[in-house]
Every structure is written in C-alpha cells, then in structure tokens.
C-alpha positions as CSV (number, residue, x, y, z in Angstrom):
1,M,5.0,-12.8,6.8
2,K,2.4,-10.7,9.3
3,S,5.7,-9.6,11.2
4,L,7.3,-8.2,8.0
5,L,4.1,-6.3,6.8
6,A,3.3,-4.8,10.1
7,S,7.2,-3.5,10.0
8,V,6.5,-2.3,6.4
9,V,3.2,-0.6,7.4
10,A,4.9,1.0,10.5
11,L,7.2,2.3,8.5
12,T,5.3,4.2,5.5
13,A,2.1,4.5,8.3
14,T,4.1,8.0,9.3
15,F,4.0,9.8,6.1
16,T,0.8,11.7,5.3
17,F,-1.3,10.0,2.0
18,S,-4.0,11.6,0.2
19,F,-5.2,8.8,-1.6
20,A,-8.8,7.9,-0.8
21,A,-8.8,4.5,-1.5
22,V,-8.4,3.8,1.9
23,P,-10.1,5.7,4.7
24,D,-8.4,8.3,7.0
25,D,-9.5,6.9,10.0
26,V,-8.1,3.6,8.9
27,R,-5.0,4.6,7.4
28,G,-4.1,7.0,10.5
29,N,-4.8,3.8,13.2
30,L,-2.2,1.0,12.9
31,D,-4.5,-1.5,14.1
32,K,-6.8,-1.0,11.6
33,L,-4.6,-0.4,8.7
34,V,-2.6,-3.7,9.3
35,P,-5.6,-5.9,8.9
36,E,-6.8,-3.9,6.0
37,T,-3.6,-4.0,4.2
38,V,-3.9,-7.8,4.9
39,R,-7.4,-7.8,3.3
40,L,-6.5,-5.9,-0.2
41,L,-3.3,-8.5,-0.3
42,E,-5.7,-11.5,0.0
43,A,-8.1,-9.9,-2.1
44,K,-5.4,-9.0,-5.0
45,D,-6.1,-5.3,-4.6
46,Y,-2.4,-4.4,-5.2
47,A,-3.2,-1.0,-6.6
48,T,-5.0,0.3,-3.4
49,V,-2.6,-1.2,-1.5
50,L,0.7,0.3,-3.4
51,E,-1.5,4.0,-3.5
52,T,-1.9,3.3,0.5
53,L,1.8,2.5,1.2
54,V,3.7,3.9,-1.1
55,P,4.9,7.6,-0.1
56,P,3.1,10.2,-2.5
57,A,6.6,11.4,-3.7
58,D,7.7,7.7,-4.7
59,F,4.4,6.8,-5.9
60,K,4.6,10.1,-8.3
61,K,7.9,9.0,-9.5
62,I,7.0,5.2,-10.0
63,T,3.6,6.0,-11.8
64,A,5.4,8.6,-14.3
65,E,7.8,5.7,-15.0
66,K,4.7,3.2,-15.7
67,P,1.3,3.3,-15.7
68,L,-0.2,1.9,-12.0
69,A,-1.9,-1.2,-13.4
70,E,1.5,-2.2,-14.7
71,F,3.2,-1.8,-11.3
72,A,0.6,-3.2,-9.4
73,A,0.5,-6.3,-12.0
74,R,4.5,-6.5,-11.4
75,F,3.9,-6.1,-7.4
76,G,1.6,-8.8,-7.2
77,Q,3.8,-11.3,-8.8
78,E,7.4,-10.2,-6.9
79,K,6.4,-9.1,-3.8
80,A,2.9,-9.0,-2.9
81,A,3.6,-12.4,-1.3
C-alpha cells in the first residue's frame, strides 16, 4: 500500500499545486509529502488529500461536475484504502 501511495505521490508531485491545505514546503518535499498524505488518509481527510494530489486542471474539471464533498466521499469509499 505504501509503495503504491508513494508511486502516486511521486507522479503527482511533479505538478505545481496552488492549494493551501498542505504547506508548500511539505508539498515540494516527497520525504514530507508521503507521510503527510498517509496521515491525512488515516484521518479520513480525503478532501485535503485530493486538493493536494490531484493536478489543478483535473481537480477543476472534477469539481465542476460534482461537489468536492461528494468527490471526497466517493474517493473514501472506493479508493482511499
């Protein structure tokens, strides 16, 4: 699970994010981002995870189609584990 998460984080960490939920010093440092993402997933703070890891263009498209709360809830049910 952690290696899969690390892979996802590594792929998405190359994008520039504009969200303030996770500080830039954490977002820009994979050694800090992975543990912070795990912490957020364990806390079931799926909205923050998604705001942090989903590339901005994709995030905008997804949230234009459905509210963030709905997107986060579905992510929590289907993908977060």
